[in-house]
N, C-alpha and C positions, 0 to 999 in steps of 0.2 A: 106332344105326348106328355102326360103327367107322370111324374115319378111317384111311386108309392112312398108315403112318409110314415115314419114310425111315430107312434104316439109319444107324448112327453113321458109318460109313465114307463113305457117300454124302453125308451132311451136311457132313462135313469137306472132302470133295472139292469140293462146290459152293461152300462158303465160300471156299476157297483160290482157286478159279477166279475168283470174283467179285472178291475182293481183288486178285488179280493183274491182271485187266483194269482195275480202277479205278486201281491204281498205275501201270500202263503208260500210260494216257491222262493221268494227272495229272502224271507225271514223264517225259515223252518227251524224249529228247535229239535235238536237231536239229543237223545239221552240213553245211557245204559247204566245198569246198576249191578254192583257186585255184592254178594252176601258172603261174608267170611264166617266160617263155622268150624266145628270140630275142635273147639278149645277144650283141653282136658281139665278135669277138676284139679284144684291146687293140691300140691303135696303137703300133707300135714303130718307126715310120719317122722320127719327129722326135726326134732325140737331143740336139740343141742348140737352145735357144730364143734367138733374137737377132734380127738383121735386117740387111739390106743397108743400111748407113747410113754417113755420114761423121761421125766423131767429131771435134770441134774442141775444142782447149784453150781454156777461158774464164777462166783465172786470169791472174795478172800475168805479163808477159813476163820471161823470165830476163835477167840481165845478160850482156853479151857476154863470151865466154871463161869463163863460169862452169860449175859442175857442179850437178846436181840431179836431180829426178824429176818427170815428168808422170804423173798418175794418172787413169785413166778407169774409174770404179767401175761394177760390176754391168753388164757389157756382154753377157755370155753366161751362160745357165743350162743346165748340162749335166744332162740327165734320163735319158739312155739309153733314152728312150721307154718307161720302166717296166721295162726289163730290169734284171737284177742288175748287169751291167757291160757296157761297150762300148768299142770303140776308135774314136778320131777322129783324123784327120790335121789338124794345124794347120800352115799354111804362112805363114811370115813373110817379107816382103821389104821392102827399103828402109831397114833399120836402118843408120845411118851407122857407119863404122868407129870402134871404141872405145866406142860406145854399147851399151846392153843393152835387150833386150825381155824382160819378165817376166810370166808368167801368175800371178795371185794368187788363191788359193782363198778362199772365204768364211771359212774358219777361220784365215786368215793365212799358210798355207804358201805358199811361192813356188816357181815352176818356171821358171827361165830358158830361153828358147827362142832359138836362133840364126836367122839368115837361112836360109831353106830349109824343108823339110818335116820335121815330127816327128810320129810316131804316138804317141798317148798312150792308155794303157789306163785308163779311169776306173773306179773302184770295183772293180778286180780284186784278188784276194788276192795279198799279197806273200809270197814264199817265202824270199828271200835278199837281204839288204842293200838293201832298198828301202823306200820309204814309200808308203802307199796314196795314190792321187789321188782325192779324194772327189767325189761328185756335188754339184751346187749351183751357186751363182752364182760367176762369175769376173770379175776386174777385170784391166785391163792397166796395167802400169807401164813407162814408158820412162825409163831412166836415161841422162842425157846428161852429156857432158864437153866442155869447150871449145866452149860453145854459139856457133854462128856468128852473125855480125852480121845475116845475111839469113834466119835460120831454116833449115829443112830441108824437102825435099820430103816428101809424105805417106808414111807407113809402111802397108803393106797386110798384113792378117791375114785368112786364109781358113780356114774350118772345113769339112772334107768327111768324109763317112762313107758307108758302104754298108750299108743295112738289109735 
């Protein structure tokens, strides 16, 4: 009795299908994906980090009628709340006549400020005869002359901004 034979094309087709199924199960790729969301917008309302505090000189007392400088390091950190640049108004009051109040950037650049309000553009591009005022930590320097025997009343410095 003769056995039925598969044609060569049918045999190749069956072998290919069997191999394909075996490879598919042996080498299956599995994948899953996470989507992370709900990220809040950046806070841009805190432009200057500091605090309501009284800073007191803790060094040696100056000689009567002398000249010199009081330095209060790292009192305010200007961040612009993550913005590229921002403007802040610094109001200084109580600086005695003949004395100076200076804002000192972390890189050593100095910005003398008079009694009264001064608007400062931090990290803004300079276009003509200016020097950029960088972000970062700022110190205060009070340059005194003819230091009085009884000292002097406090100097007030207020930082304000609208975000």
